[in-house]
BADO-668466 format. One record per residue (C-alpha): x, y, z; residue in one letter; residue number from 1. Coordinates in steps of 0.001 Angstrom, whole numbers, plus 500000, padded with zeros to 6 digits. Layout:
BEGIN
      xx      yy      zz  residu  num
       X       Y       Z       A  NUM
...
***
This chain:
BEGIN
      xx      yy      zz  residu  num
  484657  082787  227606       M    1
  481399  080322  227520       R    2
  478909  082085  229975       I    3
  475889  079532  231004       G    4
  472871  081613  231347       I    5
  470045  079721  233820       L    6
  467096  081350  235321       S    7
  464423  080870  238015       D    8
  465340  077175  239453       I    9
  462627  077655  241706       H   10
  464191  075396  244723       A   11
  463921  072438  242480       N   12
  467310  070346  242513       L   13
  466755  067778  240130       E   14
  466617  069743  237541       A   15
  469403  072022  238646       L   16
  472216  068966  239331       E   17
  471365  067719  235449       A   18
  471858  071490  234257       T   19
  475256  072077  235959       L   20
  475767  068849  234741       A   21
  474852  069780  231157       D   22
  476758  073046  231592       M   23
  480208  070883  232333       G   24
  479867  068701  229599       G   25
  479761  071950  227336       A   26
  482828  073688  229131       G   27
  480988  076617  230766       V   28
  483570  078767  232368       E   29
  481589  081231  234443       R   30
  477616  080610  235637       V   31
  475239  083576  235699       V   32
  471958  082969  237849       C   33
  469243  084857  236948       L   34
  467180  084739  240257       G   35
  464392  082742  241269       D   36
  466499  080386  242997       V   37
  463788  079686  245860       V   38
  459769  079446  245937       G   39
  457428  076548  244441       Y   40
  459798  073739  245155       N   41
  461469  072117  248455       T   42
  465007  072045  247697       D   43
  466140  076006  248422       P   44
  469294  075003  250689       S   45
  470742  072516  248600       P   46
  470176  074821  245486       C   47
  471949  077843  247213       I   48
  474924  075547  248019       R   49
  475268  074261  244117       L   50
  475417  077623  243014       L   51
  477740  078619  245463       R   52
  480200  076105  244829       E   53
  479854  076682  241050       A   54
  480979  080202  241928       G   55
  477672  081448  239796       A   56
  477293  085041  239806       V   57
  473666  086061  240689       C   58
  470850  088437  240967       V   59
  467939  088386  242871       A   60
  464416  087502  241831       G   61
  461359  088540  243155       N   62
  460449  084930  244993       H   63
  464493  085358  246858       D   64
  463075  088652  247924       R   65
  459736  088141  249202       A   66
  461546  084867  251306       V   67
  463655  087525  252859       T   68
  460994  089867  253500       R   69
  462861  092516  251243       Q   70
  459660  093031  249239       I   71
  455979  091694  250508       P   72
  453902  089062  248379       T   73
  451312  091487  247361       D   74
  450252  089954  243901       G   75
  451609  086638  243878       F   76
  449393  083659  243482       S   77
  448330  081670  246329       V   78
  450560  078602  245669       R   79
  453607  081178  245522       A   80
  452656  082400  248816       I   81
  452282  078927  250592       R   82
  455563  078100  249211       A   83
  457467  081341  250465       I   84
  456082  080848  253917       A   85
  456854  076965  253777       W   86
  460653  078432  252604       T   87
  460768  080808  255456       R   88
  460291  078364  257908       K   89
  463020  075766  256464       R   90
  466227  078496  255064       L   91
  468861  078610  257524       P   92
  470130  082054  258663       P   93
  473373  081880  256058       E   94
  471392  081217  253540       D   95
  468585  083878  254393       V   96
  471645  086262  254553       A   97
  473027  085057  250997       W   98
  469855  085580  249471       L   99
  469489  088810  250946       S  100
  473093  090186  249746       A  101
  472321  089538  246041       L  102
  472400  092423  244019       P  103
  469214  093379  241279       L  104
  471532  093968  238644       K  105
  475141  092890  237701       T  106
  477545  092963  234906       N  107
  480151  090458  233764       V  108
  482748  092610  232355       G  109
  481667  094234  228816       D  110
  479807  091267  227904       Q  111
  476630  090815  229840       L  112
  474151  092471  231851       V  113
  472249  090550  234160       A  114
  468746  091042  235810       V  115
  465802  089214  237079       H  116
  462791  091273  235686       G  117
  463752  094508  233424       A  118
  466854  096544  232699       L  119
  464841  100281  232234       H  120
  463606  100106  235820       V  121
  465558  100892  238914       D  122
  462730  100402  242309       R  123
  460919  097078  241616       G  124
  462881  095820  238637       C  125
  462239  092188  239332       E  126
  458839  092439  239503       L  127
  458558  093837  235702       V  128
  458133  090730  233007       R  129
  459724  091969  229506       L  130
  456188  090832  228255       N  131
  455757  093096  225186       S  132
  457276  094884  222268       E  133
  457462  098319  224587       D  134
  459296  097096  227582       R  135
  461449  094950  226001       M  136
  462369  098659  223500       R  137
  462973  100622  226837       R  138
  465406  097611  228425       T  139
  467248  097653  224844       A  140
  467487  101161  225334       Q  141
  468489  100686  228655       A  142
  471235  098600  227556       L  143
  472617  100695  224867       L  144
  473067  103830  227748       A  145
  474530  101331  230355       H  146
  478192  101783  231522       P  147
  479598  099066  231395       S  148
  479395  099116  227423       G  149
  477827  095455  227161       A  150
  475199  094842  224385       R  151
  473735  091662  225642       V  152
  470961  091792  228339       C  153
  470477  088612  230165       A  154
  466435  088381  231956       Y  155
  464483  085939  232893       G  156
  460761  085909  235028       H  157
  458636  084775  232519       T  158
  460233  081232  232304       H  159
  459568  081615  228347       R  160
  462928  080990  226262       L  161
  463417  084140  223892       G  162
  466369  085956  222006       I  163
  465279  089096  220770       H  164
  467611  091761  218760       E  165
  467663  095503  218912       Y  166
  468789  097365  215883       R  167
  468220  100893  214474       N  168
  464755  101008  216820       G  169
  463748  098073  215374       E  170
  462754  094935  217499       L  171
  462684  091237  216091       W  172
  462975  087696  217767       E  173
  465124  084812  216552       H  174
  464557  081112  216411       D  175
  465801  079770  220032       P  176
  466523  076380  218429       D  177
  469313  077708  215957       S  178
  472308  078842  217247       E  179
  472291  082975  217311       V  180
  475285  085071  215711       A  181
  475565  088467  217496       L  182
  476078  090975  214958       R  183
  478138  094479  215751       G  184
  475494  097274  216105       G  185
  473009  095611  217714       S  186
  471964  094963  221076       C  187
  470429  091698  222443       Y  188
  467930  090568  225320       L  189
  468268  086784  226281       L  190
  465669  084781  228293       N  191
  466993  081321  229113       P  192
  463340  080394  229950       G  193
  463072  077892  233235       T  194
  465489  075756  235090       V  195
  462875  074077  237764       G  196
  459306  075856  237361       E  197
  458435  075263  233262       P  198
  455147  077188  232127       R  199
  454691  075348  228487       S  200
  454726  072445  227172       E  201
  458395  072126  227195       E  202
  459378  070096  230754       R  203
  462964  070084  230398       R  204
  465156  072348  232101       A  205
  466554  075021  229716       T  206
  469796  077227  229589       W  207
  471767  079850  227384       M  208
  475375  078968  226312       L  209
  476779  082452  225485       F  210
  480404  082184  223709       D  211
  481783  085730  223890       T  212
  484832  084638  221628       G  213
  483067  083173  218732       R  214
  479891  085822  219567       R  215
  477079  083292  219696       T  216
  474212  082388  221569       V  217
  472345  078977  221643       S  218
  469774  077029  223622       V  219
  470551  073682  225778       R  220
  467823  072055  226983       R  221
  468440  069110  229576       V  222
  465801  066185  230961       A  223
  465992  065644  234623       Y  224
  463595  063566  236693       D  225
  461048  066038  237068       D  226
  458464  063661  238831       R  227
  460452  063152  241727       A  228
  461047  066570  241794       A  229
  457615  067381  241707       F  230
  456326  064638  244361       E  231
  458221  066193  246665       K  232
  456558  068921  246165       T  233
  453366  067314  246167       R  234
  454273  065750  249812       R  235
  455225  069159  251242       A  236
  451404  070765  250617       G  237
  452929  073078  248465       I  238
  450737  072447  245765       E  239
  446514  073859  245619       P  240
  444870  071032  247389       R  241
  442172  070904  244170       R  242
  445084  069640  242281       L  243
  446120  067177  244827       L  244
  442822  065144  244211       A  245
  443306  064807  240403       I  246
  445305  061605  239509       P  247
  448854  062647  238376       A  248
  448094  060750  235203       P  249
  444938  062576  234230       V  250
  446250  066169  235599       R  251
  449373  066176  233370       A  252
  446781  064951  230236       A  253
  444726  067914  231085       L  254
  447696  070556  231656       Q  255
  449027  069303  228090       G  256
  445636  069613  226674       G  257
  444818  073063  227999       L  258
  448374  074266  226884       R  259
  447309  073631  223243       R  260
  444117  075372  223506       M  261
  446380  078059  224911       G  262
  443853  078853  228065       I  263
  446341  077341  230535       Y  264
  447959  080393  232423       E  265
  444386  081475  233003       M  266
  443341  078315  234363       V  267
  446236  078120  236334       R  268
  445474  081910  237654       R  269
  442186  080639  238447       V  270
  443180  077740  240430       I  271
  445806  079298  242324       N  272
  443374  081957  243265       S  273
***
C-alpha cells in the first residue's frame, strides 16, 4: 500500500489542493492526516471537504480541538487565538461535528500509528511536541508496546520534517532528502512537516510517501500559490496588525534573514504575544 502522510494543513486550501494532486500523481492509495486541519488560515470548510472526499484517515490536532471547544486556548499565541475565534464564527455545525469526532490516535492496520503530538502521552497528547530526544525515545517505546504491532508512528505538531529510527535503545535521524529503507527490528518516527503553515525556509507544502510493500519512506515537496493563500489570511485580519504595516516584500526579506540567523521563532513569539 502507498500511504500519503500529511499534517498541519491549517485551513490553507491552495496548499492542500496541490498536495492531494501530488499524492494522486504518486499513486497514493490511503491518505493519513495527522491533525490541525483548521487554524491560522481562512478555508477550514473547503479543507475538511477535500479530506472527506479523499477518504482520509484523520486524527485531531490541538487547533481542531480548540476550535470545537474540547480544549481551552491556554498557551496558544495571540495569532492562534484570533484564528480560532475567526474559525468558530464561520464553521458550520456539520464541520464542527466532524472535527469533534476525530480520535486523538489511530492506526492503519499493523502498518502505521498516527497521532498529532506524542504517542507516549494519553491525556493531552495533541499538545505535546516531540522536540527532544527524551520525548522521541518515550514515543518510540510506546510504539514498540502498541497493540497494533506497527513499527512506524507518524506525528505532526512541530511543522518540522523528520525521520527518526529507534533501534536497540539508540535513536538517530535520517536525511529527509533521501529515500529511507525501513529495517526490520527498528521502529520509526515520521514527521511530514506542514502542508499549509511553514515555519522554516522551506515554503513549499511537504508530505511523506510510505510504501508498505517496498518498506520505504520518502519526502515530497509541493509548490503552490502561497501568496494567494496568505493574502486571504491577511485580508481576514488574522495576521498580527504589526506585521500588516510592513510591505510584503520587506516582510519576506526580514523573515528570511531572521531564519538564517536562527532567531525567527523567538521573534515570532514576541510579535504574537
